[in-house]
C-alpha positions as CSV (number, residue, x, y, z in Angstrom):
1,M,43.7,-68.6,-57.3
2,L,44.1,-71.3,-59.8
3,V,47.4,-71.9,-61.7
4,G,47.2,-74.7,-64.4
5,G,44.3,-76.0,-62.7
6,R,46.2,-76.4,-59.6
7,E,45.4,-74.1,-56.6
8,M,48.0,-71.8,-55.3
9,I,47.9,-70.7,-51.8
10,F,50.7,-67.9,-50.1
11,G,52.9,-68.6,-53.0
12,V,52.7,-72.5,-52.8
13,I,51.1,-74.7,-55.7
14,V,48.8,-77.2,-54.4
15,S,47.6,-80.1,-56.6
16,G,44.8,-82.4,-55.6
17,R,44.1,-82.6,-52.1
18,G,47.3,-81.3,-50.7
19,L,49.2,-84.5,-51.2
20,S,51.8,-83.0,-53.2
21,V,53.3,-79.8,-53.0
22,D,55.4,-77.9,-55.4
23,A,57.2,-74.7,-53.8
24,A,57.4,-71.6,-56.0
25,V,61.1,-71.0,-56.7
26,P,61.9,-67.5,-55.1
27,S,63.8,-64.9,-57.3
28,Y,66.9,-63.4,-55.6
29,R,67.9,-61.2,-58.8
30,G,69.6,-58.1,-57.9
31,Y,70.7,-59.1,-54.5
32,R,74.6,-59.6,-53.6
33,Y,74.4,-63.2,-52.4
34,P,73.5,-66.4,-54.6
35,G,69.8,-67.8,-53.6
36,E,71.0,-70.7,-51.9
37,V,73.0,-68.6,-49.3
38,I,70.0,-66.5,-48.6
39,A,67.7,-69.5,-48.3
40,H,69.9,-71.0,-46.1
41,C,70.3,-67.7,-43.7
42,V,66.4,-67.3,-43.8
43,W,66.0,-71.0,-42.7
44,L,68.5,-70.7,-39.8
45,Y,66.6,-67.6,-38.6
46,H,63.3,-68.7,-38.5
47,R,64.0,-72.4,-37.5
48,F,66.3,-71.7,-34.7
49,P,65.9,-69.1,-31.7
50,L,68.9,-66.9,-33.4
51,S,69.6,-63.1,-33.9
52,L,70.9,-61.9,-37.3
53,R,74.1,-61.6,-35.7
54,D,74.0,-65.3,-34.6
55,V,72.9,-66.1,-38.2
56,E,76.0,-64.0,-39.4
57,E,78.5,-65.7,-37.0
58,L,77.5,-68.9,-38.1
59,M,78.0,-67.9,-41.7
60,L,81.3,-66.7,-41.0
61,E,82.4,-70.1,-39.5
62,R,81.3,-71.5,-42.8
63,G,83.6,-69.1,-44.5
64,L,81.2,-66.9,-45.8
65,I,81.5,-63.0,-44.7
66,L,77.9,-61.4,-44.7
67,I,78.2,-57.6,-45.2
68,G,74.8,-56.0,-44.0
């Protein structure tokens, strides 16, 4: 799919030969927590072999109480 003369692959806009990539900013409108918190939790969950409970405990250590 072309977007503004650039190709969009899996929600990422690739310009040229893939040398520069502009990530599409996800919308977290209507969610309980700010997008930065959600993005960080998702990154922790997928980057490290953690369970959702482990991610919740890590966020609790940082002073964030996540109510699921």
